[in-house]
C-alpha positions as CSV (number, residue, x, y, z in Angstrom):
1,M,-30.4,-8.4,-10.6
2,D,-27.2,-7.6,-8.2
3,A,-27.5,-8.5,-4.5
4,V,-25.2,-5.6,-3.2
5,I,-23.1,-6.6,-0.3
6,Y,-22.0,-3.2,1.7
7,L,-18.9,-3.3,3.1
8,D,-17.9,-0.7,6.0
9,L,-14.0,0.0,5.1
10,A,-13.7,1.4,8.9
11,H,-15.0,-1.7,9.9
12,I,-12.3,-3.9,8.7
13,H,-10.2,-6.0,11.1
14,P,-7.3,-8.3,9.3
15,V,-6.2,-10.8,11.9
16,V,-2.5,-12.1,11.6
17,E,-1.5,-15.0,13.6
18,R,-4.8,-14.8,16.1
19,V,-4.3,-11.1,16.4
20,W,-6.3,-8.5,15.3
21,H,-5.5,-5.1,13.9
22,R,-6.7,-1.9,12.3
23,T,-5.8,-0.6,8.8
24,D,-6.5,2.4,6.9
25,V,-7.5,0.9,3.6
26,T,-9.6,3.0,0.8
27,E,-11.1,-0.6,-1.1
28,V,-11.6,-3.7,-0.4
29,P,-8.4,-5.6,-1.0
30,D,-8.3,-8.6,-3.5
31,P,-7.5,-11.9,-2.0
32,G,-3.5,-12.0,-1.8
33,Q,-3.1,-8.2,-1.5
34,P,-0.3,-7.1,0.5
35,V,-2.5,-5.2,3.4
36,T,-0.6,-2.3,5.9
37,M,-2.1,-2.6,9.2
38,L,-1.4,0.7,11.4
39,C,1.4,-1.1,13.7
40,G,3.6,-1.3,10.2
41,L,2.7,-5.2,9.8
42,I,2.1,-6.1,6.4
43,A,0.0,-9.6,5.4
44,S,-1.2,-10.8,2.8
45,A,-5.1,-10.3,2.3
46,A,-7.3,-13.4,2.7
47,F,-11.2,-13.9,3.1
48,E,-13.2,-16.3,5.6
49,R,-16.9,-16.3,7.1
50,Y,-17.1,-14.2,10.0
51,D,-18.8,-17.2,12.0
52,Q,-14.7,-18.7,11.7
53,R,-13.2,-15.7,13.1
54,S,-12.2,-17.0,16.4
55,V,-12.4,-20.9,15.7
56,H,-8.9,-21.5,16.9
57,G,-9.3,-19.4,20.1
58,P,-9.8,-16.1,21.1
59,L,-8.3,-13.3,19.6
60,T,-6.3,-10.5,20.8
61,Q,-6.0,-6.7,19.7
62,C,-2.7,-5.4,18.8
63,Q,-2.1,-2.7,21.2
64,Y,-0.1,-0.8,18.7
65,C,-2.8,-0.5,16.2
66,D,-5.0,0.4,19.0
67,L,-2.4,3.5,19.9
68,I,-2.3,4.6,16.6
69,Y,-6.1,4.9,16.1
70,R,-7.1,6.2,19.4
71,Q,-4.0,8.9,18.9
72,S,-5.7,9.7,15.2
73,L,-9.0,10.4,16.8
74,G,-7.6,12.5,19.3
75,W,-8.8,9.9,21.9
76,V,-7.3,10.1,25.6
77,V,-4.8,6.7,25.6
78,P,-5.7,5.1,28.9
79,F,-3.5,5.2,31.8
80,G,-0.9,2.2,31.7
81,H,-1.9,1.5,27.7
82,R,0.8,-1.4,27.2
83,A,2.0,0.5,23.5
84,A,2.3,3.8,25.1
85,R,4.9,2.8,27.7
86,Q,7.0,1.6,24.8
87,H,6.8,4.9,22.9
């Protein structure tokens, strides 16, 4: 008998150097597999328990991933969004 663990691909937020990103993966990546973030950054997949997510301090959100994500959904980009000012 299996214990099935369901993962929501829409909620995979890779963390690279304490910055969390968004990605548009179609399946859970294997450890070591390259993952491309919406901002274009590429990093190898690695996995840890969720409670280890901010063990080295608070995380920040990638402003470029956030901008691209909002635009892809047709959401209004808030006035003063740091990434929008640079495009």
